[in-house]
N, C-alpha and C positions, 0 to 999 in steps of 0.2 A: 488434382488434389483439393479436398474439402477445406474451405476456410476455417480457422480456429475460432471463428465468431459464429459458427453456424447454431442453429437452435438446439442441437443436441447438448451443447455446453450451457445452455440457460440455467439449469439447476445448479452447476458448479458455480457459474458466476453469481448467482443469487446467494450461495453460501458464502462466497468471498466478501460480497458487499455486506452481508449480515455481520461478519467478523470485523470488517473495517469500520462499521458504524460503531462498534463497541470500543474502538481505540480512544482512550481519554484524550481531551485537549492537553497539549504540551508532551505528548508521548508519540513515538513511532514505532512501527513494526516493519518487518521485511517480507517480501514476496515469499520467501522460503519458509519463514516462520508461520505464515498463514496456510501454506500448503501442508506443512507438517501437521498443524492444528487439524486441518480438514482430513487428516489420514491419508494424504497422497503426497508424500515428502518429495517426490520427484517431479512434482508439477508446479514449481515455482514459475516457469515460464508461462503456463496456462494462467496463473495468478496474475501475472503481468499483463496478459491479453485481456483479462477481465477488468483490470485497472485502466488499460487504455480505452476500454468501452465505458468506464464510469462516468465520463463527461456528460452523459445523458441523464444521470441521476444527481439531482442536486443535493440529496441527503448523505451522499457517500463522501467522507472526508478523505479523498484519494491523496491529498498532499502528506498524509501521515504514513504513506507506505514508500519505503525506500529500498535500496538494495542491501545485501548483507554487510556491506562496508559503509553503508550510511550515506551513499551517493544518491543525488537526486536524479535517478535515470528517467523518471517519468516526466520531467519538467517541460518536455517539448509538447505534451498532450494539454497543457494549460493554455490560457488565453494569451499569455505573454511569456517569454523566456525566464522571467524572475518572479511570476506569480506564485510557483510553489514555494520558493524561498520566503517571499513576503508573508504568505499564509503561516508558514512555520514560525517565522520571526514574531508574528502578532501572538503566537502561543508560547513564546520564550525560549524556543529552539534557535541556538546559534548555528549559522551556516556560513562556511567559508569556502570559496572555490567549488561550490556545488556539492559540498559534503558537510554532514553534520559533525560539529566540533566534538561534542561529548556523546557519542552514540550509546555507550553503555549506561549513562545516567538517565537517558530519556527513552531507552529501548523498552517496548512492552511486548512480552511474550504470550500470546494467546494461550499457549500450551500450559502456563504456569499461572496465568492470571484468571483463566475461565475454567470452569469445571466441564468435563468432557461429558 
């Protein structure tokens, strides 16, 4: 089985990173919202793989991408277990028990915020 991080996914990953770079400070989005915006609504897992690989790009604010329920599911890909929460906190996003408290208030949907 081929790795999901193969070079054939490079274009998709770059598209994911381009969207993530547009998320404003103090806002978050989900893997699924990014996938939907990119025209591949069933590829949220692939967006997750892209975000797992984002640590090698310093200009991708990966801490702003959470799961659909606001859980910090990607936190184990940061330098420490609480790094993602710290970064979100610096932007004014309140997290408790690895979940964003008011997801609706800080959710950024690229499908409505960006022109297709």
